[in-house]
C-alpha positions as CSV (number, residue, x, y, z in Angstrom):
1,X,102.2,108.4,-71.2
2,X,104.0,111.4,-72.4
3,X,106.7,110.4,-74.7
4,X,110.5,111.4,-73.5
5,X,112.8,112.3,-76.0
6,X,114.6,115.4,-74.8
7,X,114.0,116.9,-71.4
8,X,115.8,120.4,-70.7
9,X,115.5,121.8,-67.2
10,X,117.3,122.7,-64.1
11,X,117.7,119.9,-61.5
12,X,116.8,119.4,-57.9
13,X,119.2,117.5,-55.9
14,X,118.6,115.4,-52.9
15,X,121.7,113.4,-52.5
16,X,120.9,111.1,-50.0
17,X,121.9,107.5,-50.3
18,X,119.2,104.8,-49.7
19,X,116.2,106.7,-50.3
20,X,113.3,104.2,-49.8
21,X,109.8,104.4,-51.0
22,X,108.6,105.1,-47.4
23,X,110.6,108.5,-47.7
24,X,109.3,109.2,-51.0
25,X,105.7,108.8,-50.3
26,X,104.2,108.0,-46.8
27,X,102.4,104.8,-45.7
28,X,99.1,106.9,-45.5
29,X,99.3,107.6,-49.0
30,X,99.2,104.1,-49.7
31,X,95.4,104.3,-48.9
32,X,94.7,105.9,-52.0
33,X,94.1,103.3,-54.8
34,X,93.1,105.5,-57.4
35,X,96.0,107.9,-59.1
36,X,94.8,111.1,-57.6
37,X,97.9,113.4,-57.4
38,X,100.4,112.5,-54.9
39,X,102.5,115.5,-55.5
40,X,102.1,117.0,-51.9
41,X,103.1,113.9,-50.3
42,X,106.3,113.5,-52.4
43,X,109.1,113.6,-49.7
44,X,106.6,114.9,-47.2
45,X,108.8,113.9,-44.0
46,X,111.4,116.1,-45.3
47,X,109.9,118.9,-47.0
48,X,107.6,119.7,-44.1
49,X,108.4,120.7,-40.4
50,X,106.6,119.0,-37.3
51,X,104.6,122.2,-37.3
52,X,103.4,121.6,-41.0
53,X,105.4,124.5,-42.2
54,X,107.7,124.1,-45.2
55,X,111.4,122.8,-44.4
56,X,113.1,125.8,-45.8
57,X,116.3,123.6,-46.0
58,X,114.9,120.8,-48.3
59,X,115.9,121.3,-51.8
60,X,112.1,120.8,-53.1
61,X,111.3,123.9,-51.3
62,X,113.7,126.2,-52.8
63,X,111.9,128.6,-55.0
64,X,114.9,128.7,-57.8
65,X,114.0,125.1,-58.3
66,X,110.5,125.2,-58.7
67,X,109.2,123.3,-62.1
68,X,112.4,121.3,-62.3
69,X,111.8,117.9,-64.3
70,X,115.1,116.2,-63.2
71,X,115.8,114.7,-60.0
72,X,119.3,113.8,-59.1
73,X,120.1,111.9,-56.2
74,X,122.5,109.2,-54.7
75,X,122.9,105.4,-54.3
76,X,120.2,102.5,-54.0
77,X,117.3,105.1,-54.7
78,X,114.0,103.7,-54.4
79,X,114.8,100.8,-52.1
80,X,112.5,99.4,-49.7
81,X,109.0,98.6,-50.3
82,X,107.7,98.1,-54.1
83,X,104.6,100.0,-53.9
84,X,104.1,101.9,-57.3
85,X,102.8,105.1,-55.3
86,X,106.3,106.5,-55.1
87,X,106.6,106.8,-59.0
88,X,103.1,108.1,-59.1
89,X,104.5,110.8,-56.6
90,X,107.7,111.7,-58.5
91,X,105.5,111.9,-61.6
92,X,102.5,114.0,-60.3
93,X,105.5,116.5,-58.9
94,X,106.5,116.9,-62.3
95,X,109.6,114.7,-62.3
96,X,110.3,113.3,-65.9
97,X,113.6,111.8,-65.2
98,X,115.8,110.7,-62.0
99,X,119.2,110.6,-62.3
100,X,121.1,108.2,-59.7
101,X,124.0,106.7,-58.9
102,X,121.7,103.1,-58.8
103,X,118.5,102.3,-58.5
104,X,116.6,99.5,-56.6
105,X,115.4,97.1,-59.4
106,X,111.6,97.4,-58.6
107,X,111.5,101.1,-58.5
108,X,113.8,101.2,-61.6
109,X,110.6,99.3,-63.4
110,X,108.1,101.0,-61.7
111,X,109.3,104.2,-62.8
112,X,109.5,103.1,-66.7
113,X,105.8,101.7,-66.4
114,X,105.1,105.5,-65.3
115,X,106.9,107.3,-68.0
116,X,109.7,108.1,-65.7
117,X,113.0,107.9,-67.3
118,X,115.5,106.4,-64.5
119,X,119.2,106.7,-65.8
120,X,122.4,106.0,-63.7
121,X,125.3,108.1,-63.8
122,X,128.7,107.6,-62.0
123,X,128.9,108.7,-58.5
124,X,131.2,112.0,-59.5
125,X,129.0,112.9,-62.1
126,X,125.9,112.7,-59.8
127,X,128.1,115.1,-57.8
128,X,128.9,117.1,-60.2
129,X,125.2,117.5,-61.4
130,X,124.4,118.1,-57.9
131,X,126.7,120.8,-57.2
132,X,125.5,122.9,-60.3
133,X,124.0,126.4,-59.5
134,X,120.0,126.1,-58.9
135,X,119.2,128.0,-62.4
136,X,121.9,125.7,-64.5
137,X,119.9,123.8,-67.3
138,X,120.6,120.2,-67.8
139,X,119.6,118.5,-71.0
140,X,119.2,114.6,-71.1
141,X,118.7,113.2,-74.8
142,X,117.2,109.9,-74.7
143,X,117.6,109.0,-78.4
144,X,121.4,110.0,-77.8
145,X,121.6,108.5,-74.5
146,X,123.3,111.5,-73.0
147,X,123.1,114.1,-70.2
148,X,124.5,117.5,-71.5
149,X,125.3,120.5,-69.2
150,X,127.3,123.3,-70.8
151,X,130.3,121.7,-72.7
152,X,130.2,118.6,-70.4
153,X,128.3,115.3,-71.6
154,X,127.9,112.2,-70.1
155,X,126.5,109.1,-71.5
156,X,124.1,106.4,-70.1
157,X,122.8,102.9,-70.9
158,X,119.2,101.8,-71.2
159,X,117.8,98.6,-72.3
160,X,116.4,99.3,-75.9
161,X,113.3,98.0,-74.9
162,X,112.6,100.2,-72.3
163,X,114.1,103.0,-74.4
164,X,111.6,102.3,-77.2
165,X,108.7,102.5,-74.8
166,X,109.6,105.8,-73.2
167,X,110.2,107.3,-76.1
168,X,106.7,106.4,-77.5
169,X,105.2,106.9,-74.3
170,X,103.8,103.4,-74.5
171,X,102.2,101.7,-71.7
172,X,102.2,98.0,-71.0
173,X,98.7,97.6,-72.1
174,X,99.6,99.2,-75.2
175,X,102.6,97.1,-76.0
176,X,100.5,94.2,-75.4
177,X,97.6,95.4,-77.7
178,X,100.0,95.2,-80.5
179,X,100.0,91.6,-80.3
180,X,96.2,91.2,-79.9
181,X,95.9,89.2,-83.3
182,X,98.4,86.9,-82.0
183,X,97.0,86.3,-78.6
184,X,93.8,85.9,-80.1
185,X,95.4,82.9,-82.6
186,X,97.0,81.4,-79.5
187,X,93.6,81.5,-77.6
188,X,91.9,79.8,-80.6
189,X,94.6,77.5,-81.0
190,X,94.3,76.3,-77.3
191,X,90.7,75.4,-78.0
192,X,91.2,72.9,-80.6
């Protein structure tokens, strides 16, 4: 995983509450068991019209927001099913952080496991960010746990273990591998 320390980017606001994993990535994408890019599937039902053409009113299709690394959204983001494909699709699209009014717990952990910073701000702060002009840059400073836009600064909380994991870009497997010697000793002791 790519370490996260400071992210400076413009944002994409999708300010709907209760965006579930079905909306983030369609069920058809679940047939993909390897981590092929799911970027094209992200928000598929809203990004595209029935004709297959891009929906001109959906924020991800706004050319001024192309390349954004920060998604700002509403309450209960990532609710619904627990599939990890939703986090894969966000990451593959290029999002490194999701700022929400709050998250579904399972999605929150899936995001962290896939190197995406999920951070909660108040409803008013999220709405303020969502109202910014498309070219406004926002800076997330994970070590300082701040979100900065112009002279405005918001603070957020994160568990120190998850913060360290994201800052180091460490996977669950790598975290476990650090304890290989203790695991081997434990297994050896079981055999006695």
